[in-house]
C-alpha positions as CSV (number, residue, x, y, z in Angstrom):
1,M,106.8,44.5,81.7
2,M,107.1,46.7,78.7
3,R,109.1,45.8,75.6
4,T,112.2,47.7,75.4
5,P,111.3,50.0,71.9
6,T,108.0,50.7,73.3
7,L,109.4,51.8,77.0
8,L,111.8,54.2,74.9
9,S,109.1,55.3,73.0
10,A,107.0,56.0,76.2
11,L,109.8,57.9,77.5
12,T,110.5,60.1,74.7
13,V,106.9,61.2,75.2
14,A,107.0,61.3,78.8
15,A,109.9,63.5,79.0
16,A,108.6,66.1,76.4
17,L,105.6,66.6,78.7
18,A,107.6,66.4,81.7
19,L,109.9,69.4,80.2
20,S,106.9,71.2,79.6
21,A,104.8,70.6,82.9
22,C,108.5,71.1,85.2
23,G,110.1,74.1,83.1
24,E,108.6,76.7,85.8
25,A,109.6,74.1,88.7
26,S,113.1,73.9,87.0
27,R,113.4,78.2,86.7
28,S,112.3,78.8,90.4
29,S,114.3,76.5,92.0
30,S,117.3,77.4,90.5
31,A,119.0,80.8,91.9
32,S,121.0,83.2,90.4
33,P,124.6,82.2,90.2
34,P,126.7,84.0,92.6
35,A,128.7,87.1,91.6
36,D,132.1,85.7,92.3
37,T,131.8,82.7,89.8
38,P,132.8,83.0,86.1
39,P,129.6,82.4,84.1
40,A,131.9,81.2,81.2
41,H,132.6,78.3,83.6
42,R,129.0,77.2,84.5
43,T,126.6,75.6,82.5
44,E,123.5,77.6,81.7
45,G,120.7,76.4,84.4
46,E,123.2,75.4,86.8
47,D,123.0,76.9,90.6
48,A,126.5,76.7,92.0
49,L,126.3,75.2,95.7
50,G,129.9,75.1,96.6
51,K,130.5,72.6,99.6
52,L,128.0,70.0,100.4
53,T,127.9,68.3,103.9
54,I,126.5,64.5,102.8
55,P,125.5,62.9,105.8
56,D,127.1,59.7,106.4
57,V,123.8,57.7,107.0
58,E,123.0,53.9,106.4
59,L,120.8,53.3,103.4
60,V,120.0,50.2,101.7
61,N,120.7,49.8,97.9
62,Q,118.8,48.0,95.3
63,R,120.1,44.7,96.4
64,G,119.3,44.8,99.5
65,E,122.9,45.7,100.9
66,K,123.3,48.2,103.7
67,V,125.6,51.1,102.3
68,R,126.8,54.2,103.9
69,L,125.6,57.5,101.5
70,Y,129.2,59.6,102.1
71,S,132.0,57.0,102.8
72,D,130.7,53.8,100.4
73,L,129.5,56.0,97.7
74,I,131.0,59.5,97.4
75,H,134.0,60.0,99.4
76,G,136.9,60.8,97.1
77,R,134.8,60.6,93.7
78,A,132.8,62.9,91.5
79,A,128.9,61.9,91.9
80,A,125.7,62.5,90.4
81,I,122.6,62.3,93.0
82,G,119.2,62.0,91.2
83,F,115.9,62.0,93.3
84,I,113.1,59.2,92.1
85,F,110.2,57.2,93.2
86,T,108.8,54.1,91.4
87,R,105.2,55.1,91.6
88,C,106.5,58.5,89.5
89,T,105.0,58.5,86.0
90,T,106.1,61.8,84.9
91,I,109.6,63.0,85.1
92,C,111.1,60.1,86.9
93,P,111.5,57.5,83.9
94,P,112.9,60.7,82.0
95,I,115.6,61.0,84.8
96,G,115.8,57.3,84.9
97,L,116.6,57.0,81.0
98,S,118.7,60.2,81.4
99,F,120.8,58.7,84.3
100,S,121.5,55.3,81.9
101,R,122.9,57.6,78.9
102,L,124.8,59.3,81.3
103,K,126.6,55.8,82.5
104,K,127.1,54.6,79.1
105,Q,129.0,57.5,78.4
106,L,131.1,57.3,81.6
107,G,131.8,53.7,80.6
108,D,134.7,52.2,83.1
109,R,134.5,55.6,84.8
110,A,131.3,54.8,86.4
111,G,131.5,53.4,89.8
112,K,135.0,54.1,90.3
113,E,135.7,57.7,89.5
114,V,132.2,58.8,89.1
115,S,129.1,57.5,91.5
116,L,125.7,57.6,89.9
117,V,123.2,57.6,92.8
118,S,119.2,57.8,92.9
119,I,117.9,58.3,96.1
120,S,114.3,57.2,96.5
121,I,111.9,60.0,98.2
122,D,109.1,57.8,99.0
123,P,111.0,55.0,100.9
124,L,107.9,54.0,102.7
125,N,106.6,52.2,99.1
126,D,110.1,51.7,97.5
127,T,111.7,48.6,98.6
128,P,114.9,47.2,97.7
129,E,113.4,44.9,95.2
130,R,111.0,47.6,93.7
131,L,114.3,49.6,93.1
132,L,115.9,47.0,91.4
133,A,112.8,46.4,89.1
134,W,112.6,50.0,88.4
135,G,116.3,50.1,87.6
136,K,116.5,47.3,85.4
137,Q,114.4,49.3,82.7
138,F,117.0,51.3,82.2
139,G,119.9,49.0,82.5
140,A,121.0,50.0,86.2
141,G,124.1,48.3,86.9
142,P,127.4,48.6,88.7
143,G,128.3,52.1,89.2
144,W,124.6,53.3,89.3
145,T,123.4,52.4,93.0
146,L,119.6,53.2,93.4
147,L,119.1,53.8,97.7
148,T,116.2,53.6,99.8
149,G,115.9,53.4,103.6
150,D,114.2,54.4,107.1
151,K,112.2,57.3,106.2
152,E,114.0,59.5,108.9
153,D,117.1,58.6,107.4
154,I,116.0,59.6,103.7
155,D,114.3,62.8,105.0
156,R,117.6,63.6,106.8
157,V,119.4,63.5,103.6
158,L,117.1,65.3,101.5
159,K,116.8,68.1,103.8
160,A,120.9,68.2,103.8
161,L,121.1,68.1,100.0
162,T,118.3,70.9,100.1
163,V,115.9,68.9,97.8
164,Y,113.3,68.4,100.6
165,T,109.6,68.5,100.0
166,A,107.0,67.6,102.0
167,A,104.6,66.1,99.1
168,K,106.9,63.8,97.3
169,E,104.3,64.6,93.9
170,D,105.9,68.2,94.0
171,H,109.6,67.1,93.9
172,A,111.6,68.8,91.0
173,P,113.5,67.3,88.5
174,I,117.0,67.8,89.9
175,V,120.3,66.4,89.8
176,L,123.5,67.4,92.1
177,V,126.7,66.9,90.5
178,G,130.0,67.3,92.5
179,D,133.7,66.4,93.0
180,D,134.2,65.0,96.5
181,V,137.9,66.2,96.2
182,S,137.5,69.5,94.8
183,G,134.7,70.3,96.9
184,S,132.9,71.9,94.4
185,W,128.8,71.1,94.0
186,V,126.0,72.4,91.6
187,R,122.6,71.8,91.2
188,A,121.5,70.9,87.7
189,Y,118.7,70.1,85.6
190,A,117.9,66.6,85.6
191,L,116.1,66.7,82.3
192,G,118.8,68.1,80.2
193,S,121.2,66.5,78.4
194,P,123.4,63.5,79.3
195,T,126.4,65.1,77.6
196,V,126.2,68.5,79.7
197,L,125.8,66.6,82.5
198,L,128.9,64.5,81.8
199,E,130.8,68.0,81.0
200,T,129.9,69.3,84.1
201,V,131.1,66.0,85.9
202,N,134.5,66.5,83.9
203,R,134.6,70.2,84.7
204,L,134.1,69.7,88.3
205,V,136.9,67.0,88.6
206,S,139.2,69.6,86.6
207,E,139.1,71.8,89.3
208,R,140.9,69.4,91.6
209,T,143.8,70.0,89.1
210,V,143.4,73.8,89.4
211,A,143.4,73.7,93.3
212,A,146.2,71.8,93.7
213,A,148.2,73.8,91.1
214,P,151.8,75.2,92.3
215,V,151.7,79.3,91.7
216,Q,155.2,80.5,90.2
217,G,157.8,80.0,92.1
218,G,156.8,76.6,93.4
219,I,154.5,77.8,96.2
220,T,151.3,76.1,96.8
221,P,148.7,78.6,97.7
Protein backbone atom coordinates (compact mmCIF):
# COMPACT_ATOMS: atom_id res chain seq x y z
CA MET A 1 0.00 0.00 0.00
CA MET A 2 1.30 3.49 -0.90
CA ARG A 3 2.14 5.89 1.88
CA THR A 4 -0.43 8.65 2.35
CA PRO A 5 1.71 11.60 1.15
CA THR A 6 2.61 9.72 -2.04
CA LEU A 7 -1.02 8.73 -2.56
CA LEU A 8 -2.30 12.28 -2.12
CA SER A 9 0.37 13.61 -4.50
CA ALA A 10 -0.59 11.00 -7.06
CA LEU A 11 -4.25 11.83 -6.65
CA THR A 12 -3.57 15.52 -7.19
CA VAL A 13 -1.89 14.71 -10.52
CA ALA A 14 -4.64 12.22 -11.37
CA ALA A 15 -7.31 14.80 -10.62
CA ALA A 16 -5.71 17.30 -12.98
CA LEU A 17 -5.47 14.70 -15.75
CA ALA A 18 -9.01 13.51 -15.11
CA LEU A 19 -10.35 17.04 -15.25
CA SER A 20 -8.78 17.48 -18.66
CA ALA A 21 -9.73 14.06 -19.98
CA CYS A 22 -13.29 14.10 -18.69
CA GLY A 23 -14.22 17.71 -19.25
CA GLU A 24 -15.92 17.00 -22.55
CA ALA A 25 -17.79 13.99 -21.06
CA SER A 26 -19.05 16.13 -18.22
CA ARG A 27 -20.24 18.91 -20.49
CA SER A 28 -22.04 16.52 -22.82
CA SER A 29 -23.74 14.69 -19.96
CA SER A 30 -25.10 17.87 -18.35
CA ALA A 31 -28.33 18.96 -20.01
CA SER A 32 -29.47 22.57 -20.02
CA PRO A 33 -31.39 23.47 -16.85
CA PRO A 34 -35.19 23.50 -17.03
CA ALA A 35 -36.59 26.92 -17.84
CA ASP A 36 -38.78 26.99 -14.74
CA THR A 37 -35.82 26.54 -12.36
CA PRO A 38 -34.21 29.84 -11.27
CA PRO A 39 -30.53 29.72 -12.38
CA ALA A 40 -29.47 31.61 -9.25
CA HIS A 41 -30.57 28.66 -7.15
CA ARG A 42 -28.25 26.19 -8.83
CA THR A 43 -24.52 25.72 -8.92
CA GLU A 44 -22.88 25.93 -12.34
CA GLY A 45 -22.63 22.51 -13.97
CA GLU A 46 -25.63 21.07 -12.15
CA ASP A 47 -28.45 19.32 -13.96
CA ALA A 48 -31.74 19.47 -12.05
CA LEU A 49 -33.43 16.06 -11.95
CA GLY A 50 -36.42 16.70 -9.72
CA LYS A 51 -37.60 13.57 -7.95
CA LEU A 52 -35.83 10.23 -8.35
CA THR A 53 -37.27 6.76 -7.81
CA ILE A 54 -34.46 4.85 -6.11
CA PRO A 55 -34.83 1.05 -6.22
CA ASP A 56 -34.86 -0.49 -2.77
CA VAL A 57 -32.64 -3.36 -3.85
CA GLU A 58 -30.55 -5.41 -1.45
CA LEU A 59 -26.85 -4.77 -1.96
CA VAL A 60 -23.70 -5.53 0.07
CA ASN A 61 -21.52 -2.93 1.79
CA GLN A 62 -17.75 -2.91 2.25
CA ARG A 63 -18.10 -4.87 5.49
CA GLY A 64 -20.01 -7.68 3.80
CA GLU A 65 -23.33 -6.62 5.35
CA LYS A 66 -26.57 -6.70 3.37
CA VAL A 67 -28.25 -3.30 3.11
CA ARG A 68 -31.21 -1.94 1.19
CA LEU A 69 -30.24 1.04 -0.90
CA TYR A 70 -33.27 3.21 -0.32
CA SER A 71 -34.72 2.20 3.05
CA ASP A 72 -31.36 1.81 4.84
CA LEU A 73 -29.31 4.59 3.28
CA ILE A 74 -31.50 7.21 1.61
CA HIS A 75 -34.90 7.31 3.28
CA GLY A 76 -35.45 10.53 5.23
CA ARG A 77 -31.94 11.88 4.55
CA ALA A 78 -29.93 13.91 2.14
CA ALA A 79 -27.40 11.94 0.10
CA ALA A 80 -24.51 12.13 -2.31
CA ILE A 81 -24.25 9.07 -4.55
CA GLY A 82 -21.08 8.46 -6.55
CA PHE A 83 -20.02 5.70 -8.94
CA ILE A 84 -16.62 4.05 -8.93
CA PHE A 85 -14.76 0.79 -9.47
CA THR A 86 -11.62 -0.25 -7.64
CA ARG A 87 -9.51 -1.01 -10.72
CA CYS A 88 -10.19 2.45 -12.15
CA THR A 89 -6.99 4.53 -12.19
CA THR A 90 -8.28 7.72 -13.82
CA ILE A 91 -11.31 9.51 -12.38
CA CYS A 92 -12.18 7.17 -9.50
CA PRO A 93 -9.30 8.04 -7.13
CA PRO A 94 -10.06 11.78 -7.40
CA ILE A 95 -13.75 11.01 -6.80
CA GLY A 96 -12.73 9.09 -3.68
CA LEU A 97 -10.62 12.02 -2.52
CA SER A 98 -13.52 14.42 -3.11
CA PHE A 99 -15.86 12.24 -1.04
CA SER A 100 -13.24 12.02 1.70
CA ARG A 101 -13.04 15.80 1.91
CA LEU A 102 -16.83 16.12 1.78
CA LYS A 103 -17.12 13.66 4.66
CA LYS A 104 -14.72 15.75 6.75
CA GLN A 105 -16.70 18.91 6.03
CA LEU A 106 -19.96 17.20 7.00
CA GLY A 107 -18.52 16.14 10.36
CA ASP A 108 -21.14 14.52 12.61
CA ARG A 109 -23.82 15.00 9.96
CA ALA A 110 -22.27 12.23 7.82
CA GLY A 111 -24.36 9.09 8.11
CA LYS A 112 -27.00 10.75 10.26
CA GLU A 113 -28.38 13.62 8.21
CA VAL A 114 -26.39 12.99 5.04
CA SER A 115 -25.45 9.64 3.50
CA LEU A 116 -22.38 9.30 1.33
CA VAL A 117 -22.77 6.33 -1.00
CA SER A 118 -20.30 4.97 -3.56
CA ILE A 119 -21.72 2.29 -5.85
CA SER A 120 -19.35 -0.02 -7.72
CA ILE A 121 -20.08 -0.25 -11.43
CA ASP A 122 -17.89 -3.38 -11.60
CA PRO A 123 -19.65 -5.77 -9.19
CA LEU A 124 -18.18 -8.87 -10.81
CA ASN A 125 -14.72 -7.87 -9.58
CA ASP A 126 -15.43 -5.52 -6.70
CA THR A 127 -15.91 -7.74 -3.67
CA PRO A 128 -16.63 -6.21 -0.26
CA GLU A 129 -12.99 -6.83 0.64
CA ARG A 130 -11.78 -4.86 -2.38
CA LEU A 131 -14.15 -2.01 -1.61
CA LEU A 132 -12.99 -1.95 2.00
CA ALA A 133 -9.34 -1.72 0.93
CA TRP A 134 -10.14 0.95 -1.65
CA GLY A 135 -12.13 2.99 0.83
CA LYS A 136 -9.38 2.86 3.45
CA GLN A 137 -7.14 4.85 1.12
CA PHE A 138 -9.54 7.76 1.50
CA GLY A 139 -10.60 7.36 5.10
CA ALA A 140 -14.00 5.85 4.36
CA GLY A 141 -15.81 4.94 7.55
CA PRO A 142 -19.15 5.49 9.28
CA GLY A 143 -21.31 7.73 7.15
CA TRP A 144 -19.72 6.64 3.88
CA THR A 145 -21.00 3.36 2.46
CA LEU A 146 -19.44 1.53 -0.48
CA LEU A 147 -21.73 -0.91 -2.25
CA THR A 148 -21.48 -3.92 -4.54
CA GLY A 149 -23.88 -6.77 -5.28
CA ASP A 150 -25.32 -8.93 -8.01
CA LYS A 151 -24.69 -7.44 -11.44
CA GLU A 152 -28.40 -7.48 -12.30
CA ASP A 153 -29.19 -5.48 -9.16
CA ILE A 154 -26.37 -3.00 -9.75
CA ASP A 155 -27.42 -2.52 -13.39
CA ARG A 156 -31.01 -1.95 -12.28
CA VAL A 157 -29.86 0.78 -9.90
CA LEU A 158 -27.60 2.44 -12.48
CA LYS A 159 -30.38 2.49 -15.06
CA ALA A 160 -32.90 3.89 -12.58
CA LEU A 161 -30.42 6.65 -11.70
CA THR A 162 -29.71 7.26 -15.42
CA VAL A 163 -25.97 6.66 -15.09
CA TYR A 164 -25.67 3.23 -16.73
CA THR A 165 -22.96 2.67 -19.34
CA ALA A 166 -22.34 -0.64 -21.11
CA ALA A 167 -18.57 -0.27 -20.67
CA LYS A 168 -17.46 0.70 -17.18
CA GLU A 169 -14.46 2.56 -18.60
CA ASP A 170 -16.87 5.00 -20.26
CA HIS A 171 -18.60 6.13 -17.07
CA ALA A 172 -18.70 9.86 -16.52
CA PRO A 173 -17.58 11.67 -13.34
CA ILE A 174 -21.08 12.14 -11.98
CA VAL A 175 -22.40 12.48 -8.45
CA LEU A 176 -26.09 12.59 -7.66
CA VAL A 177 -26.92 14.93 -4.80
CA GLY A 178 -30.38 15.04 -3.33
CA ASP A 179 -32.69 15.17 -0.37
CA ASP A 180 -35.29 12.47 0.14
CA VAL A 181 -37.52 14.71 2.25
CA SER A 182 -37.78 17.63 -0.18
CA GLY A 183 -37.63 15.28 -3.16
CA SER A 184 -35.06 17.42 -4.99
CA TRP A 185 -32.12 15.81 -6.81
CA VAL A 186 -29.40 17.17 -9.07
CA ARG A 187 -26.65 15.67 -11.16
CA ALA A 188 -23.32 17.34 -10.39
CA TYR A 189 -19.68 17.10 -11.46
CA ALA A 190 -17.94 14.57 -9.22
CA LEU A 191 -14.49 16.12 -9.72
CA GLY A 192 -15.59 19.54 -8.56
CA SER A 193 -14.98 21.19 -5.22
CA PRO A 194 -16.24 19.26 -2.16
CA THR A 195 -17.25 22.65 -0.74
CA VAL A 196 -19.54 23.18 -3.71
CA LEU A 197 -21.06 19.72 -3.15
CA LEU A 198 -21.64 20.62 0.49
CA GLU A 199 -23.34 23.86 -0.55
CA THR A 200 -25.56 21.85 -2.87
CA VAL A 201 -26.50 19.44 -0.07
CA ASN A 202 -27.34 22.32 2.26
CA ARG A 203 -29.37 24.10 -0.39
CA LEU A 204 -31.47 21.02 -1.15
CA VAL A 205 -32.05 20.38 2.55
CA SER A 206 -33.17 23.99 2.96
CA GLU A 207 -35.90 23.32 0.41
CA ARG A 208 -37.64 21.20 3.05
CA THR A 209 -38.40 24.40 4.97
CA VAL A 210 -39.48 26.25 1.84
CA ALA A 211 -41.86 23.46 0.87
CA ALA A 212 -43.36 23.30 4.35
CA ALA A 213 -43.55 27.05 5.03
CA PRO A 214 -47.13 28.33 5.57
CA VAL A 215 -48.46 31.06 3.33
CA GLN A 216 -49.97 34.27 4.74
CA GLY A 217 -52.92 33.45 6.95
CA GLY A 218 -51.45 30.14 8.09
CA ILE A 219 -52.72 28.09 5.14
CA THR A 220 -50.20 25.63 3.82
CA PRO A 221 -50.02 25.22 0.04
